[in-house]
C-alpha positions, 0 to 999 in steps of 0.5 A: 500500500502506498500512502502519499501525504502532502502537508503545508506547515507554518510555524510562527513560534516554537518554544522548546522547554528542554531537550536531551540527547535522546529527544526527538522533535518531529514536525509533520509526518515521517515514514521511519524514524531511525534512532542514532546515537553518536559520541565523539571524543574530539578533544582526544581526552584520555581521563575523566573530567575533574570533579566540580567544586562545592559551589552551587553558583552557575558558571554563566548567570542566567536571567529569569524566564519571561512569561 
């Protein structure tokens, strides 16, 4: 069976609250979504990163979200 779908999608605003490595954002129809996971060591690191100090202050100050 062949199924043909024609779509016209207009997005004026797209707000994404959070996204992770395993997230999938789909707009419209997809025949098959194949999961892919790729991990690259582009820095050539051979040891784990050092542990963070006891500080709870973020490295980059974040502003309050606007509603």
